[in-house]
C-alpha positions in Angstrom: -13.3 23.4 -37.5 -14.2 22.3 -33.9 -11.5 22.3 -31.3 -11.2 18.5 -31.4 -11.5 18.1 -35.1 -9.3 15.6 -36.9 -8.2 18.1 -39.5 -4.5 17.7 -39.9 -4.3 14.9 -37.4 -2.7 11.5 -38.0 -5.2 8.7 -37.4 -4.0 5.1 -37.2 -6.8 2.5 -37.8 -6.5 -1.2 -37.4 -8.7 -3.6 -39.3 -9.1 -1.1 -42.1 -9.6 -3.4 -45.0 -13.5 -3.1 -45.0 -16.5 -2.3 -43.0 -16.1 0.1 -40.0 -12.4 0.5 -40.4 -12.4 1.4 -44.1 -15.5 3.6 -43.7 -14.0 5.6 -40.9 -10.7 6.0 -42.8 -12.7 7.5 -45.7 -14.8 9.8 -43.6 -11.9 11.1 -41.4 -9.7 11.6 -44.5 -12.5 13.7 -45.9 -12.3 15.9 -42.8 -8.6 16.5 -43.5 -7.0 13.7 -41.5 -4.0 11.7 -42.6 -5.0 8.0 -42.2 -2.8 5.0 -41.6 -4.4 1.7 -42.4 -3.0 -1.2 -40.5 -4.0 -4.9 -40.8 -3.5 -8.3 -42.3 -5.4 -7.9 -45.5 -2.8 -6.0 -47.5 -4.5 -6.0 -50.9 -7.9 -4.9 -49.6 -6.3 -2.2 -47.4 -4.2 -0.9 -50.3 -7.4 -0.6 -52.4 -9.0 1.6 -49.6 -5.8 3.7 -49.4 -5.8 4.2 -53.2 -9.5 5.2 -53.1 -8.8 7.8 -50.4 -5.7 9.2 -52.1 -2.4 10.8 -50.9 -3.7 11.4 -47.4 -3.8 7.6 -46.8 -1.2 4.9 -46.6 -1.4 1.2 -45.7 0.8 -1.1 -43.6 0.5 -4.8 -43.3 0.6 -6.0 -39.7 -1.1 -8.6 -37.5 -2.3 -6.9 -34.2 -1.3 -10.1 -32.3 2.3 -9.6 -33.3 4.5 -7.2 -31.3 7.1 -7.1 -34.2 4.5 -6.3 -36.8 3.0 -3.5 -34.8 6.4 -2.0 -34.0 7.3 -2.0 -37.7 4.0 -0.6 -38.7 4.0 2.1 -36.0 7.6 3.1 -36.9 6.5 3.3 -40.6 3.5 5.5 -39.8 5.6 7.9 -37.7 8.3 8.1 -40.4 5.7 8.6 -43.1 3.3 11.1 -41.4 5.6 12.5 -38.6 3.6 11.2 -35.6 0.3 9.7 -34.4 -2.5 11.7 -32.8 -5.4 9.2 -32.8 -5.5 5.4 -32.7 -8.6 3.4 -33.4 -8.3 -0.2 -32.4 -10.9 -1.7 -34.7 -9.4 -5.0 -35.8 -11.7 -7.8 -34.7 -12.9 -11.3 -35.7 -15.6 -13.7 -34.5 -16.5 -17.3 -34.5 -19.8 -19.2 -34.4 -20.0 -22.1 -32.0 -20.8 -23.5 -28.6 -18.0 -23.8 -26.0 -18.2 -27.6 -26.0 -17.8 -28.1 -29.8 -16.3 -24.9 -31.3 -12.9 -25.3 -33.0 -10.4 -24.5 -30.1 -7.9 -22.7 -32.3 -10.5 -20.5 -33.8 -12.1 -19.8 -30.4 -8.7 -18.7 -28.9 -7.8 -16.6 -32.0 -10.8 -14.3 -31.2 -9.4 -13.6 -27.8 -6.0 -12.9 -29.2 -7.2 -10.5 -31.9 -10.1 -8.8 -30.2 -8.7 -8.3 -26.7 -4.9 -8.8 -26.8 -4.8 -7.0 -30.2 -6.3 -3.9 -28.6 -3.7 -4.0 -25.7 -0.8 -4.5 -28.0 -2.0 -1.8 -30.4 -2.4 0.7 -27.7 0.9 -0.2 -25.9 3.0 0.1 -29.0 1.5 3.4 -30.2 1.0 5.0 -26.8 4.4 6.9 -26.6 3.5 8.7 -29.9 0.0 9.5 -28.7 1.3 10.9 -25.4 3.7 13.2 -27.4 0.6 14.7 -29.1 -1.8 14.4 -26.1 -4.0 12.4 -28.4 -6.9 10.0 -28.3 -7.3 6.2 -28.3 -10.6 4.5 -29.2 -11.2 0.8 -28.9 -14.1 -0.9 -30.7 -15.9 -3.1 -28.2 -19.5 -4.3 -28.9 -23.0 -4.7 -27.7 -21.7 -8.3 -26.9 -19.8 -6.8 -23.9 -23.2 -6.0 -22.3 -25.5 -8.8 -23.6 -23.8 -12.2 -23.5 -25.6 -14.4 -26.1 -25.0 -18.2 -26.3 -22.7 -19.2 -29.2 -20.6 -16.1 -28.7 -18.7 -16.8 -25.4 -15.3 -15.9 -26.7 -16.5 -12.8 -28.5 -18.5 -11.6 -25.5 -15.6 -12.3 -23.2 -13.1 -10.4 -25.4 -15.4 -7.4 -25.9 -16.2 -7.2 -22.2 -12.5 -7.3 -21.6 -11.9 -4.4 -24.0 -14.4 -2.3 -22.1 -12.8 -3.1 -18.7 -9.4 -2.6 -20.1 -10.3 0.9 -21.4 -12.0 1.9 -18.2 -8.8 1.1 -16.2 -6.5 2.5 -18.8 -8.3 5.8 -19.1 -7.5 6.7 -15.5 -3.9 5.8 -16.0 -3.2 8.2 -18.8 -5.5 11.1 -18.0 -2.7 13.0 -16.3 -0.6 12.7 -19.5 -3.3 14.5 -21.5 -4.4 11.3 -23.4 -8.1 10.5 -23.7 -9.4 6.9 -24.0 -12.7 5.9 -25.5 -14.6 2.7 -26.0 -17.3 2.1 -28.5 -20.2 -0.4 -28.3 -21.8 -1.0 -31.7 -24.8 -3.3 -32.0 -25.3 -5.6 -35.1 -24.0 -3.6 -38.1 -24.3 -4.7 -41.7 -20.7 -5.7 -42.3 -18.9 -8.8 -43.7 -18.6 -10.2 -40.2 -22.3 -10.0 -39.4 -23.5 -11.1 -42.8 -21.2 -14.1 -42.7 -22.5 -15.0 -39.3 -26.1 -14.7 -40.5 -25.4 -17.3 -43.3 -24.4 -19.9 -40.7 -26.9 -22.8 -40.9 -27.2 -23.0 -37.1 -26.2 -19.7 -35.5 -27.7 -17.5 -38.2 -31.1 -18.9 -37.1 -30.3 -18.2 -33.4 -29.6 -14.6 -34.2 -32.6 -14.2 -36.3 -34.7 -15.2 -33.3 -33.3 -12.4 -31.1 -36.2 -10.2 -30.0 -36.7 -6.5 -30.9 -33.8 -4.2 -31.0 -31.4 -6.9 -29.7 -31.7 -8.7 -33.1 -31.9 -5.6 -35.4 -29.2 -5.0 -37.9 -28.3 -1.4 -38.7 -26.6 -0.1 -41.9 -22.9 0.7 -41.8 -23.7 4.4 -42.1 -25.3 4.4 -38.7 -22.1 3.1 -37.0 -20.0 5.5 -39.0 -22.1 8.5 -38.0 -21.8 7.8 -34.3 -18.2 6.8 -34.4 -17.1 9.7 -36.5 -18.8 12.1 -34.1 -17.2 10.2 -31.1 -13.7 10.6 -32.6 -14.3 14.3 -33.2 -15.4 14.8 -29.6 -12.7 12.5 -28.2 -15.7 10.7 -26.5 -15.3 8.5 -23.4 -18.0 6.2 -24.7 -19.7 5.7 -28.1 -23.0 3.8 -28.2 -24.2 2.6 -31.6 -27.1 3.5 -31.5 -27.7 5.3 -28.3 -30.1 2.8 -26.8 -27.1 0.4 -26.3 -26.0 2.7 -23.5 -29.2 2.3 -21.7 -28.6 -1.5 -21.5 -25.6 -0.7 -19.2 -28.0 0.5 -16.6 -29.7 -2.9 -16.4 -26.9 -5.2 -17.3 -27.0 -7.1 -14.0 -30.5 -8.4 -15.0 -29.6 -9.4 -18.6 -27.9 -12.8 -18.1 -31.0 -14.6 -16.6 -33.3 -12.9 -19.2 -31.1 -14.2 -22.0 -31.0 -17.7 -20.4 -34.8 -17.8 -20.2 -35.1 -16.6 -23.8 -32.6 -19.1 -25.1 -33.8 -22.1 -23.1 -36.3 -23.4 -25.7 -33.9 -23.2 -28.6 -30.5 -24.2 -27.4 -31.1 -28.0 -27.1 -32.0 -28.2 -30.8 -29.3 -25.7 -31.8 -26.7 -27.7 -29.9 -27.6 -30.9 -31.8 -27.6 -29.0 -35.1 -24.2 -27.6 -34.4 -22.7 -31.0 -33.7 -24.2 -32.2 -37.0 -22.8 -29.2 -38.9 -19.3 -29.9 -37.5 -19.6 -33.6 -38.5 -20.5 -32.5 -42.1 -18.2 -29.6 -42.6 -15.5 -29.9 -39.9 -15.0 -27.8 -36.8 -13.0 -25.1 -38.6 -15.5 -24.4 -41.4 -18.3 -24.5 -38.9 -16.6 -22.0 -36.6 -14.8 -19.3 -38.6 -16.8 -16.2 -39.6 -16.0 -13.5 -42.1 -13.1 -12.8 -44.4 -11.0 -11.2 -41.7 -11.6 -14.2 -39.5 -10.4 -16.5 -42.2 -7.3 -14.4 -42.8 -6.5 -14.3 -39.1 -6.9 -18.0 -38.5 -4.8 -18.9 -41.6 -2.0 -16.7 -40.2 -2.5 -18.4 -36.8 
């Protein structure tokens, strides 16, 4: 095994009920890791743990709750003996423009996607320091390209990137490494649910070239698994996402020009959708998003 292999390591993954979290849990367990699945969808997480076998265990916890995270972290340490690696993967999204999106749903994205990362890392950090381990936060392409209809998601994911860049320098002397991952559109429940939205699904379908391309889950898992094994500083999924960082200062006006001809019509359609279905139904995306907003 490579020097930084996960074999024998304890890996805590939030948002592990499906998609990237569940897939990483399965892959890392196959490498010999002990995986702790943490999140709000208890039944789905338990099914993932059962599929993996004795090297996996599930804990129900909301990443926006200090008490939940403290209980889950204590449970993981008691069960597995410590924590080597933490992957802050829990995330939700909404579909909606700032002026009409459901306010509670909008704010819940910030709470889960940004504050959830901070709380997860803060609570687990003492144990990761003990083992000179690794923390990886799942940000997004949205941290680099800020599309209309995704203001809260883009803000949260950009915040995650900035948070990790500051945090990395704070813990390097303690032997802890910090990474941030930027996946583009990956075929998960969250993305497929967003694509079914009568207004914002059409907006995404109109994104040009690579910016609108959806990749299979396996592509994300390949890059993220390699990143975890290397304790990578950054993980770009796929690699071209990293190239966008070099020109990010030019992206907002380009996006504005590209969206100009479509937003007026989409704005009117969004208001009509809200009138027909209600702000909540029009805003919430994916099973995890529904579970998180119900708890909120």
